MARGU-920247 format. One line per 5 residues: their letters; for each residue x, y, z of N, C-alpha, C. Coordinates in steps of 0.1 Angstrom, whole numbers. Layout:
N
A	X:Y:Z:X:Y:Z:X:Y:Z | ...
This chain:
156
MNSHG	8:-12:0:0:0:0:9:12:0 | 14:16:11:22:29:12:35:27:18 | 41:15:16:54:13:23:66:16:14 | 64:24:4:75:28:-5:77:43:-5 | 72:50:6:74:64:7:64:72:-2
ETLIT	53:66:-7:43:73:-15:33:79:-5 | 27:89:-10:15:95:-3:3:92:-10 | -7:86:-3:-20:82:-9:-30:92:-4 | -37:99:-13:-48:108:-9:-61:103:-14 | -71:102:-5:-84:98:-9:-94:107:-3
SKAEV	-96:118:-10:-106:128:-6:-103:134:8 | -108:128:18:-106:133:32:-99:123:41 | -92:114:35:-83:105:43:-70:105:36 | -59:106:43:-46:106:37:-36:98:45 | -28:90:38:-17:82:44:-4:88:40
KSVEK	4:91:50:18:96:48:28:86:54 | 39:84:47:49:76:53:60:85:59 | 64:81:71:75:87:77:87:77:79 | 99:82:78:111:74:78:113:67:91 | 116:54:91:121:48:103:136:50:104
ICTDT	140:54:116:154:57:118:160:46:127 | 170:39:122:176:28:130:184:34:142 | 182:27:153:190:30:165:198:18:169 | 206:19:179:214:8:184:205:-4:188 | 193:-1:193:184:-12:199:171:-14:191
GWMAP	170:-8:179:158:-10:172:156:1:162 | 144:8:163:142:19:154:132:29:161 | 132:41:155:122:52:159:117:58:147 | 105:64:148:99:71:137:92:84:142 | 95:95:137:88:107:141:74:109:135
VYRDW	64:105:142:51:106:137:44:119:138 | 50:128:146:46:142:147:57:151:152 | 59:162:146:68:172:151:62:186:147 | 60:194:157:53:207:155:60:216:145 | 73:214:142:80:222:133:82:216:119
DDSIE	77:204:117:80:196:105:68:197:95 | 68:204:84:57:205:75:53:192:68 | 63:183:67:60:170:61:51:161:70 | 50:164:83:42:157:92:32:167:98 | 25:173:89:16:184:94:4:180:102
CPNRS	-1:189:109:-13:187:117:-21:199:114 | -29:199:103:-36:211:99:-46:217:109 | -47:230:109:-57:238:117:-54:238:132 | -50:227:138:-48:226:152:-36:218:155 | -30:219:167:-20:210:170:-25:198:177
VRMIY	-17:188:179:-21:176:186:-25:179:200 | -36:174:205:-40:177:219:-40:165:228 | -39:153:223:-39:141:231:-31:130:223 | -24:122:230:-17:111:224:-20:99:233 | -25:88:226:-28:76:234:-25:63:226
ITTVA	-24:52:233:-21:39:226:-33:31:229 | -38:24:218:-49:14:219:-44:1:213 | -50:-10:217:-47:-23:210:-59:-29:204 | -57:-37:194:-68:-45:188:-63:-59:188 | -71:-68:195:-67:-82:196:-67:-88:182
AKSKK	-59:-99:181:-59:-107:169:-73:-111:164 | -75:-111:152:-87:-115:146:-100:-108:151 | -99:-95:154:-110:-88:159:-111:-74:152 | -122:-67:155:-123:-54:149:-130:-45:159 | -128:-32:158:-134:-22:167:-147:-18:160
DIILH	-156:-11:168:-168:-6:162:-164:6:152 | -173:8:143:-171:20:134:-173:32:142 | -165:42:141:-166:54:148:-166:66:139 | -175:76:142:-176:88:135:-174:100:145 | -163:106:143:-160:118:152:-164:130:143
KRRNT	-174:138:149:-179:149:141:-170:162:142 | -162:163:153:-154:175:154:-139:172:155 | -135:159:156:-121:156:158:-114:149:146 | -103:155:142:-95:149:132:-86:138:139 | -84:127:132:-78:116:138:-65:112:130
RLSCV	-54:109:137:-42:104:131:-39:91:138 | -36:81:130:-33:67:135:-20:62:129 | -13:54:137:-1:47:132:0:34:139 | 1:23:132:3:10:138:17:8:142 | 20:6:155:34:5:159:38:-9:162
SGAIS	29:-19:163:32:-33:163:21:-41:157 | 24:-51:150:14:-59:143:10:-52:130 | -3:-54:126:-8:-48:114:-23:-47:115 | -28:-36:109:-43:-34:109:-47:-29:95 | -60:-31:92:-66:-24:81:-75:-14:87
VEISL	-76:-3:80:-86:8:85:-96:9:73 | -108:6:76:-119:8:66:-124:22:68 | -126:29:57:-131:43:57:-142:45:47 | -152:52:51:-163:55:41:-162:70:38 | -161:72:25:-160:86:20:-172:91:14
GKEKP	-183:83:15:-196:88:9:-207:81:16 | -219:83:11:-231:78:17:-236:65:10 | -228:60:2:-232:47:-5:-223:36:0 | -229:24:1:-221:13:6:-208:9:-1 | -208:11:-14:-195:7:-21:-184:17:-18
DITRH	-186:28:-11:-176:38:-9:-166:35:2 | -165:23:6:-156:19:17:-142:16:11 | -132:23:16:-118:20:12:-111:14:23 | -100:6:21:-92:0:31:-78:5:30 | -72:8:41:-58:12:42:-51:2:51
LLDVN	-40:-4:46:-32:-13:55:-21:-5:62 | -20:-6:75:-10:0:83:-2:-11:90 | 11:-11:88:19:-21:95:33:-15:97 | 41:-23:104:55:-17:107:66:-23:99 | 62:-30:88:72:-35:79:78:-25:70
GSSLD	90:-27:65:96:-18:55:104:-7:62 | 108:2:54:117:13:59:110:25:63 | 96:25:63:89:37:67:77:32:76 | 71:42:82:59:39:91:48:48:85 | 36:42:83:25:50:77:17:57:89
VLHVD	13:69:86:4:77:95:-8:80:87 | -20:75:92:-32:78:85:-39:90:92 | -43:100:84:-50:111:88:-65:110:83 | -74:110:92:-89:110:88:-95:122:94 | -101:130:84:-108:142:88:-120:140:97
AGIPF	-124:149:105:-136:149:112:-148:147:102 | -158:139:106:-169:137:98:-168:125:88 | -156:118:89:-154:106:81:-154:94:90 | -163:84:88:-164:72:97:-153:62:93 | -148:56:103:-137:45:101:-138:34:111
RIVNE	-133:23:107:-132:11:116:-118:5:115 | -113:1:126:-100:-6:127:-102:-21:128 | -96:-28:119:-97:-42:118:-84:-49:119 | -83:-59:127:-71:-67:128:-74:-81:123 | -70:-84:111:-73:-97:105:-62:-107:107
YSQDA	-52:-104:115:-40:-112:116:-40:-119:129 | -30:-128:131:-29:-137:143:-21:-131:154 | -17:-118:153:-10:-111:163:-17:-99:167 | -18:-96:180:-24:-83:185:-17:-71:178 | -24:-60:177:-18:-48:171:-19:-37:181
TILSF	-9:-29:181:-8:-17:189:-8:-5:180 | -17:5:184:-19:17:176:-16:29:184 | -9:38:178:-7:51:184:-17:61:177 | -24:68:186:-34:77:181:-31:91:186 | -31:101:177:-29:115:182:-38:124:175
PDLSW	-50:126:181:-61:134:175:-58:149:179 | -65:158:171:-63:172:174:-72:178:185 | -82:170:190:-90:173:201:-88:162:212 | -86:166:224:-85:157:234:-98:152:240 | -99:140:244:-111:136:251:-111:143:265
HPDVL	-123:148:269:-124:154:282:-138:151:287 | -139:148:300:-153:144:305:-163:155:304 | -159:168:303:-169:179:302:-171:184:288 | -164:178:278:-166:183:264:-170:171:256 | -181:173:249:-185:162:240:-179:163:226
DESSK	-174:152:221:-168:151:208:-179:150:197 | -191:147:202:-202:144:193:-198:132:183 | -193:122:189:-190:110:182:-201:100:183 | -202:91:173:-211:80:172:-204:67:169 | -209:56:174:-204:43:171:-214:35:165
FSSWN	-210:26:156:-219:17:148:-212:3:148 | -221:-7:149:-215:-21:150:-212:-26:136 | -218:-20:125:-216:-25:112:-218:-14:102 | -213:-16:90:-215:-6:79:-230:-4:76 | -237:-16:76:-251:-15:73:-258:-6:83
EFYER	-255:-7:96:-261:1:106:-257:16:103 | -244:19:100:-240:32:97:-248:38:86 | -250:31:74:-257:36:63:-272:38:66 | -277:30:74:-292:31:78:-294:43:86 | -284:47:95:-286:58:104:-282:71:99
I	-274:72:88:-270:85:84:-280:92:75
Protein backbone atom coordinates (compact mmCIF):
# COMPACT_ATOMS: atom_id res chain seq x y z
CA MET A 1 0.00 0.00 0.00
CA ASN A 2 2.16 2.90 1.16
CA SER A 3 5.39 1.26 2.30
CA HIS A 4 7.48 2.78 -0.49
CA GLY A 5 7.37 6.40 0.65
CA GLU A 6 4.34 7.27 -1.46
CA THR A 7 1.54 9.54 -0.31
CA LEU A 8 -1.97 8.24 -0.89
CA ILE A 9 -4.76 10.80 -0.87
CA THR A 10 -8.41 9.75 -0.95
CA SER A 11 -10.63 12.80 -0.58
CA LYS A 12 -10.63 13.28 3.18
CA ALA A 13 -8.29 10.52 4.28
CA GLU A 14 -4.57 10.62 3.70
CA VAL A 15 -1.73 8.22 4.42
CA LYS A 16 1.78 9.61 4.76
CA SER A 17 4.92 7.60 5.27
CA VAL A 18 7.54 8.73 7.74
CA GLU A 19 11.07 7.40 7.76
CA LYS A 20 12.09 4.76 10.26
CA ILE A 21 15.42 5.73 11.80
CA CYS A 22 17.60 2.84 12.96
CA THR A 23 18.95 3.02 16.50
CA ASP A 24 21.36 0.76 18.39
CA THR A 25 18.44 -1.17 19.89
CA GLY A 26 15.76 -1.01 17.17
CA TRP A 27 14.15 1.95 15.39
CA MET A 28 12.20 5.16 15.95
CA ALA A 29 9.90 7.12 13.66
CA PRO A 30 8.81 10.74 14.15
CA VAL A 31 5.05 10.55 13.67
CA TYR A 32 4.56 14.19 14.68
CA ARG A 33 6.82 17.23 15.08
CA ASP A 34 5.31 20.68 15.46
CA TRP A 35 8.03 22.21 13.28
CA ASP A 36 7.97 19.63 10.45
CA ASP A 37 5.70 20.51 7.50
CA SER A 38 5.97 16.97 6.09
CA ILE A 39 4.16 15.65 9.19
CA GLU A 40 1.63 18.45 9.37
CA CYS A 41 -1.29 18.70 11.72
CA PRO A 42 -3.57 21.14 9.89
CA ASN A 43 -5.65 23.76 11.68
CA ARG A 44 -4.77 22.64 15.21
CA SER A 45 -1.95 21.03 17.05
CA VAL A 46 -2.11 17.58 18.60
CA ARG A 47 -4.05 17.73 21.89
CA MET A 48 -3.87 14.11 23.07
CA ILE A 49 -1.70 11.06 22.40
CA TYR A 50 -2.77 7.58 23.39
CA ILE A 51 -2.11 3.93 22.63
CA THR A 52 -4.85 1.42 21.93
CA THR A 53 -4.69 -2.25 21.05
CA VAL A 54 -6.77 -4.48 18.83
CA ALA A 55 -6.74 -8.19 19.61
CA ALA A 56 -5.86 -10.67 16.88
CA LYS A 57 -8.75 -11.54 14.55
CA SER A 58 -11.00 -8.77 15.90
CA LYS A 59 -12.32 -5.35 14.93
CA LYS A 60 -13.41 -2.19 16.67
CA ASP A 61 -16.79 -0.56 16.17
CA ILE A 62 -17.10 1.97 13.37
CA ILE A 63 -16.62 5.44 14.84
CA LEU A 64 -17.61 8.81 13.48
CA HIS A 65 -15.98 11.81 15.15
CA LYS A 66 -17.89 14.91 14.13
CA ARG A 67 -15.36 17.46 15.44
CA ARG A 68 -12.08 15.57 15.84
CA ASN A 69 -9.45 14.89 13.17
CA THR A 70 -7.75 11.56 13.80
CA ARG A 71 -4.22 10.41 13.13
CA LEU A 72 -3.30 6.74 13.55
CA SER A 73 -0.14 4.73 13.18
CA CYS A 74 0.28 1.01 13.79
CA VAL A 75 3.40 0.51 15.91
CA SER A 76 3.23 -3.27 16.31
CA GLY A 77 1.40 -5.90 14.30
CA ALA A 78 -0.78 -4.83 11.38
CA ILE A 79 -4.26 -3.41 10.88
CA SER A 80 -6.59 -2.44 8.10
CA VAL A 81 -8.58 0.76 8.46
CA GLU A 82 -11.91 0.83 6.64
CA ILE A 83 -13.06 4.32 5.69
CA SER A 84 -16.31 5.48 4.11
CA LEU A 85 -15.96 8.60 2.00
CA GLY A 86 -19.58 8.78 0.93
CA LYS A 87 -23.13 7.81 1.70
CA GLU A 88 -23.19 4.73 -0.52
CA LYS A 89 -22.13 1.26 0.64
CA PRO A 90 -19.50 0.71 -2.08
CA ASP A 91 -17.60 3.81 -0.94
CA ILE A 92 -15.60 1.92 1.70
CA THR A 93 -11.84 1.98 1.15
CA ARG A 94 -9.23 0.03 3.10
CA HIS A 95 -5.78 1.18 4.16
CA LEU A 96 -3.18 -1.28 5.48
CA LEU A 97 -0.99 0.04 8.28
CA ASP A 98 1.89 -2.10 9.49
CA VAL A 99 5.46 -1.73 10.73
CA ASN A 100 7.23 -3.55 7.89
CA GLY A 101 9.55 -1.80 5.51
CA SER A 102 11.71 1.28 5.85
CA SER A 103 8.88 3.67 6.71
CA LEU A 104 5.93 3.94 9.06
CA ASP A 105 2.53 5.00 7.75
CA VAL A 106 0.44 7.65 9.49
CA LEU A 107 -3.24 7.78 8.51
CA HIS A 108 -5.05 11.12 8.82
CA VAL A 109 -8.86 10.96 8.83
CA ASP A 110 -10.78 14.24 8.83
CA ALA A 111 -13.63 14.89 11.24
CA GLY A 112 -16.92 13.67 9.76
CA ILE A 113 -15.39 10.59 8.10
CA PRO A 114 -16.37 7.23 9.68
CA PHE A 115 -13.73 4.54 10.07
CA ARG A 116 -13.20 1.11 11.60
CA ILE A 117 -9.97 -0.55 12.69
CA VAL A 118 -9.73 -4.25 11.77
CA ASN A 119 -7.06 -6.73 12.81
CA GLU A 120 -7.32 -9.74 10.50
CA TYR A 121 -4.00 -11.15 11.63
CA SER A 122 -2.89 -13.67 14.26
CA GLN A 123 -0.95 -11.11 16.33
CA ASP A 124 -2.37 -8.32 18.50
CA ALA A 125 -1.82 -4.84 17.08
CA THR A 126 -0.82 -1.68 18.92
CA ILE A 127 -1.93 1.68 17.55
CA LEU A 128 -0.67 5.14 18.39
CA SER A 129 -3.43 7.73 18.07
CA PHE A 130 -2.88 11.46 18.20
CA PRO A 131 -6.06 13.44 17.53
CA ASP A 132 -6.32 17.21 17.38
CA LEU A 133 -8.99 17.34 20.11
CA SER A 134 -8.47 15.66 23.45
CA TRP A 135 -11.10 13.56 25.15
CA HIS A 136 -12.41 15.44 28.16
CA PRO A 137 -15.27 14.43 30.47
CA ASP A 138 -16.85 17.89 30.22
CA VAL A 139 -16.57 18.31 26.44
CA LEU A 140 -18.52 16.19 23.98
CA ASP A 141 -16.77 15.14 20.77
CA GLU A 142 -20.18 14.40 19.25
CA SER A 143 -18.98 10.98 18.18
CA SER A 144 -21.15 8.03 17.21
CA LYS A 145 -20.38 4.32 17.13
CA PHE A 146 -21.86 1.71 14.80
CA SER A 147 -21.51 -2.07 14.97
CA SER A 148 -21.62 -2.53 11.17
CA TRP A 149 -21.48 -0.55 7.94
CA ASN A 150 -25.12 -1.50 7.30
CA GLU A 151 -26.08 0.14 10.61
CA PHE A 152 -24.02 3.22 9.70
CA TYR A 153 -25.68 3.61 6.28
CA GLU A 154 -29.16 3.10 7.77
CA ARG A 155 -28.62 5.76 10.44
CA ILE A 156 -26.98 8.52 8.38
